[in-house]
N, C-alpha and C positions, 0 to 999 in steps of 0.2 A: 606426522608431517613436520618438517623443520620450520623454524621461525623464518628463515630466509625464504623458503618456498611459499609460506603463507603470505609474506609481504609481497612477493613477486606476483602471486595470484591476485592479491588485492589491487595491486597496481594495474594489472591487466583488466580487472573488473572496472576500475575507474576509467581506463582508456575506452573500454567498450561503452560504458554509460555515456561518456562525453560524445563519442562518435554517433551513437544511436540518437541521443538527445538532439544533436545538431542536425542530423538528417531528418528526423521526424518533426523537428520544430517544437517539440514538447507541447503540441496543441491540445486543448481540452477535448477536442473531438477524438483524438487518438486515445487519450486516457479513458474516454467513455466507452471505447470499443471493448467488449467483454471477451472477444476472441483471443485465443492464445497465439502469441506472435512466434513464428518460426523464422529464425535468422540464419541466413546462409552467406558465408563470406568466401571470396576468392580474390586472386591477385591480377586478373586480366581486365582488359578494357570492356566497354559496353558493346562493342561490335565484334567481340571475340566469340567463336563457336561455343565456348564454355558458358558465357553469359547468356547467349541466346537459348541454349539448352535448359539452363536453370530458370529462365523466364517461362519456358514451356512447362516446366515442372510446377512453378508457381501457379500458372493458369489452371493446370490439371488438378492440383490439390484443392485449390479454392473452388473449382467447379464441383468437385465431389464432396468436399468437406468444409466449404466456405463458411458455414454457420458456426464452426468451431475453431478454425485455424486461419490465421492471416500470415501468409508467407512473404518475407521481405528478403531480397537479394542485394548484397552489398559488394560491388565490384572494386577493382583497383586498390586493393589493400586498405579500404576504408576502415576495416576493423583490425588493422595491424598487419604485420608480415605473416607469411605462411606459418612460420614457427609459432608466432603468437596466436594465430587463429586455431592451430591444432590444440594448443594448450587451453584456449577458451572453450573449444569443443570438448576437451577432456573434462573440464569442470562443469559443463552444462551452461556456461554463460551464453554460448551460442549453440545452435542445434546441429548445424552442418557446416563443413567447409571443404574446399578443394585443396588438396595437398599433393605435391610431387611425390612420387614413389621414393625418390632419393631421400627426401626429408623423413619419410616414415621409417626408413632404415634405422634411424636413431631410437625409434620406439619399439621396433621388433626386428630382430636379426633376420627373420624370414624374408623380409623385403629386399635383402641383399641380392637375392636371386634375380629379380627383375632389373636390378641396376647393373648387372654384369654387361660389359661391353661385348658386342657381337654375339649376344645370346640368341637372337632371332635371325634366321637366314633371309627372311623377306617380310614385307608388310603382311602378306597373306598368312604366313606362319605366326606372326605376332598376333594378328586378330583372332586366328583360330585358337591359339593358346589362351588368350585373355578371355575368350568366350566359353572356355571349358571350365565348369565348376570344380572338376577334379584337380585342376591346376591352381585356380585362384582361391578356392574355398579355404584351404589350410592357411594360406597367407593372409587373406582378408580377415579371418577371425582371430588372428594371432595377437591383435592389440586389445582384445576385450578386457584383459586385466589392466590395461592402461586407461580404460574408461570410454573407448570408442571402437568402432569397427567400420570397415569399408562396406559401402552399400552398392557401389558400381564403379566402373573404370571409365576413363575418358582418353580418347586418342590424342596424344601429344606429338604424333609424327615421328620423324627421324631426327636425331640430334647430330648436328654437324658443327664444324669450327668456322667462325667468322672473325676477321681481323681488321685492324685499322689500316696498317701499312704493308704487312707482309703476306703475300699470297701463299696459302698452304697447298703446295702441289706434291710434296713428298714428306715423308716422316721427318726428315732432317730439318725441314722448314719450321717445325714446332720447337726445336731445341732453344731453350733459354727464354722463350716467350712467356709472359705472365698471362695466364688464361683463367678467366672466371669459371668456376665450376659450382655445381650445386653443393649444398652443405651436407656431404656424406663422405665417410671414409673410403667407400668404393670409388667414388669419383676422383678423390684426391690421389688414390693409388693409380687409377687409370692414367691420369695426367702425368704422373711421375714416370710410368712405364713408357709413355709416348714421348718423353723427353722434355715436356714443357714444365713450367712452374705453376702449380695449382694455386689458385686464389679463391677460396670459398667466400661467398658473400650472398646476401639476400638479393632477389631479382630486382627489387626496386632501386637498388644502389648501382646497378650495372651501367646505366646510361651515363651518369656523371663520371664514373670511374673510367669509362672508355673515352669520354670527351676530354678528361684531364690527363689522359695517358697514365693513370695509375695502373691500368692493365692494358695489354696489347690486343686482347681479343676475348671472345667468350664462345660458348657452345650452346646451341639451341636449335629450334626449328625455324623455318622461314618466317613465321608470323612475328618473331621477335624483331626482325628487320623493320617491318612496317608498323605493326600495332604499337610497338614500344620505341620506335624511332632509332633503333640501333643501326639501321642502314644509312642513316644520315651521317654516321661517324665511320662505320666499318664498310669498306669498299670491296672486300673479298669474302666470298662464301664458298667453302670447300665441302663437297659431298663425300666425306670420309665415312659417313653413316655408322658412327661408333656405337650409338645406342638407340633403342626404341623403348623409351620409358613411359609408362602410362601416368597420367594424373589420376588421383583417386578421390572420389567423393566419400568423405567419412561422416558418420553420425554419432552423436552422443548416446551411449548405451542406455542411460536412465530414461531419456526421452523415447528411444525406440521401444524399450520394454514397457513404457507406460501406455502404448497404443493398444487398443483392442484388436482382436484378431481381424475383424473387418477393416479397421483402419490400417493395420499393418499391410494387409493385402493391397489396399489402394496405394499406399506408399511404395510398395514393391513395384506396382505398375508404373508409378511415377519415376522410380529409379531406372527402370527399363527405358522409359521415354527419354530421360536425360541422356542415356547412352546412345540411343538411336538418333536423336536430333543432333547431338554434338558430332557424331561421326559423319552424318550427312553434310552438315555445315562445314566440317573440317576440310573435305575434299575441295570444295569451291574456294574456301578461304585461302588455302595454300596456293592454289593456282593464281588467285588474284594477288596474293602477297608477292609471289615470285615475279609476276609481270610488273607490278608497281615498283618493286625494289630495283629491277633491271632498268626500267624505262624512266622512272622519276627520281630515284635515289642514286643511280649510277653504280649499282652493285654488280660486280663481275662474278659469275658462278663458275666454279672450277670442279673438275671431276677427276680427282687423283686415283691412282691404283690403290685400292683399299687393302690388298693382301698384306703389305708390310705392317699396316696399322693393326690388322687382325692378329698377325703373328706376335706382335709385341704384347698384346693383351691376353692371349689365350692361356698363359700360366695362371691367370686369375681364376679361371674356371676350375682347374684342378685344385688350386689352393682352397677355394670356397667349398668344394665337395669334400675335401679332406677335413675341413673345419666343421662343416655342417652336414654330416652324412644323411641326416633325416630328410634333407632336401633332394637327395639323389633321385627318388622316384619322380618327383615333379620335373626335375631337370631332364630326365630321360623322356618323359612325356612330351616336353617341348622339342627335344631332338627328333622325336617321331614326326611332329608337325613340320620341322625343318626339312626332313626327307620328303614329306608329302608336298611341301611348297618351297622348293629350293630357290635360291637367288637367281635372277635372270643373268645370263651370261652377256 
């Protein structure tokens, strides 16, 4: 390990200690608790489906194994940005975190597949694919050498463009606009093919960048408008439906390997519960977000013809398969679900 990397990890450790100390109040009662603390970090608010699902996980694990484990969930980037939390999970400073699939692409190239624009024909094909262990298994396990693995996936809906001043009704409307994208090479290439200027940045910086017109827009699901206030600034939301990218709950390998067989089985039940609760909450949350964005924030929802957007991005599919031929069987399995669950006309 390089000196620079050691210093960086030490700095992250200090950040974690400061955050946890502040939240826990460093009380003598907490220090007297002999249970092992399990820390889970994510970047969403406390009313987001992800947080609600993780609270259900906390309750479940403490009900089954509360004499040994004390689960603590830290929302809203309290433990750092997603990138920092992934690195903290790598080192074992925290046990779990939620990361965007796009971010995980930088740790394993296998995750590039799920980042492809227009990979899934419909939400039904997306869900069926992500529920199929033959599809997700090789990808979820591909980061073990990096110190962590995926334990379940979370529905992050459909990603669409939203902008401050310019309604995106055609592909040409994107040209020259500075659009925030997630920090992955695939997303940068997608934006370039669509004619916009890709601006990668952490999610926590997007609101200020929109407000100060550093960027012209962003791309995300409807929850970003309301939960994160982006709809207070951006008044146009266009359903180009360019990506359906899951969020991933990842766990530290050393912690997972330390569990007894009985404990691991209980944790696996908990991971399934996270997936179930989050997906149920997601449906209601999106409906509420869209209604609130339209009626309270004054956001106009647009429905452009998606065909030109798809045509601009499809060369990325062929390029990826040529570069990573081992992913072809997984890609083909997804296409089979696309045929079974085609897009609504």
